[in-house]
C-alpha positions as CSV (number, residue, x, y, z in Angstrom):
1,R,115.5,85.8,104.5
2,F,116.0,84.1,107.8
3,K,114.1,83.6,111.0
4,T,115.4,82.7,114.4
5,V,113.2,80.5,116.5
6,N,115.7,80.4,119.4
7,F,113.2,81.9,121.8
8,P,109.7,80.9,123.0
9,D,107.0,81.8,120.4
10,S,104.6,84.6,121.4
11,F,101.5,82.5,120.7
12,A,100.3,79.4,122.6
13,P,101.6,76.8,122.9
14,H,104.8,78.9,123.0
15,T,107.0,76.6,121.0
16,Y,110.6,76.8,121.9
17,R,113.4,75.5,119.6
18,P,116.7,76.5,121.1
19,G,119.6,76.9,118.6
20,T,117.3,76.7,115.6
21,I,117.2,79.0,112.6
22,E,115.0,78.9,109.5
23,L,116.5,80.0,106.1
24,E,114.8,80.6,102.8
25,Q,116.2,78.2,100.1
26,P,118.8,80.6,98.5
27,L,120.3,81.5,101.8
28,Y,120.1,77.9,103.0
29,A,122.1,76.8,100.0
30,A,124.7,79.4,100.7
31,I,125.3,79.1,104.4
32,A,123.4,76.2,106.0
33,E,126.4,73.9,106.3
34,D,128.5,76.6,108.0
35,L,125.8,77.2,110.5
36,K,125.4,73.5,111.2
37,T,129.1,73.2,111.9
38,M,128.7,75.9,114.5
39,G,126.0,73.8,116.2
40,Y,122.8,75.3,114.9
41,T,119.8,73.3,113.8
42,V,119.0,74.7,110.4
43,I,115.6,74.3,108.7
44,E,115.2,74.9,105.0
45,Q,112.2,76.9,103.9
46,P,111.0,77.5,100.3
47,E,112.0,80.7,98.6
48,W,109.4,83.5,99.3
49,E,108.1,81.6,102.3
50,N,105.2,83.6,103.7
51,S,105.7,82.6,107.4
52,F,108.6,85.1,107.5
53,G,106.0,87.9,107.5
54,G,105.5,90.8,105.2
55,V,107.2,94.0,106.2
56,C,105.8,97.5,105.4
57,L,107.7,100.6,106.3
58,I,107.9,104.3,106.0
59,I,111.2,106.2,106.2
60,R,111.3,109.9,106.9
61,D,114.2,112.0,105.8
62,P,115.0,114.1,108.9
63,E,116.4,117.0,106.8
64,T,113.7,117.3,104.2
65,G,110.7,115.6,105.9
66,H,110.3,113.5,102.7
67,L,108.5,110.2,103.3
68,T,109.4,107.1,101.4
69,G,107.2,104.0,101.7
70,A,107.8,100.3,100.8
71,A,105.7,97.2,101.0
72,D,106.9,93.6,101.0
73,P,105.7,91.7,97.8
74,R,105.0,88.6,99.9
75,E,101.7,90.1,101.1
76,G,99.0,92.0,99.5
77,A,100.2,95.4,100.8
78,W,101.2,98.8,99.4
79,A,102.6,102.1,100.6
80,E,100.6,105.3,100.1
81,G,100.5,108.8,101.5
82,R,101.0,112.4,100.8
């Protein structure tokens, strides 16, 4: 996963790090040098870094109405419904 921090943070003190991107280690190993040559400041984060957040989602098939749920394993979360 990656996270851009190229805009002011929502929370005080509204940290701002223009041109900066954070990459989890596998992605960092694969593309960090390319991004650095493009002028980005690249920060390596450990694999499965929890500061990237935990996504939970539900997708509804518009034709059938069938719901499919998923939860990110980084957090204690689950999908349930009927």
